[in-house]
C-alpha positions, -999 to 999 in steps of 0.1 A, spaced: 514 -69 660 526 -78 625 506 -100 603 517 -118 571 495 -116 540 502 -141 512 495 -129 476 498 -146 443 526 -140 418 504 -120 394 493 -96 421 528 -92 434 540 -83 398 511 -58 395 520 -42 428 557 -40 419 548 -23 386 531 5 406 559 11 430 581 42 427 618 37 425 631 24 458 596 16 471 587 -19 482 553 -34 476 547 -34 513 553 3 514 529 8 485 502 -11 503 508 9 535 504 41 515 472 29 498 456 19 531 466 52 546 450 71 517 419 50 520 416 57 557 421 94 552 399 99 522 374 72 527 378 60 491 405 58 465 404 86 440 407 80 403 417 106 377 388 116 355 362 99 377 334 118 394 300 107 407 
């Protein structure tokens, strides 16, 4: 089942700025969700608890 998510222009531009060459914003979001499901949290460089 596919769902559509509407996002604002500002967020769309931010997503596009993080995409690798040839990667769509939808693919980036899919990758981020997969990372979150696998790791349980997003990792940030230089950050530790």
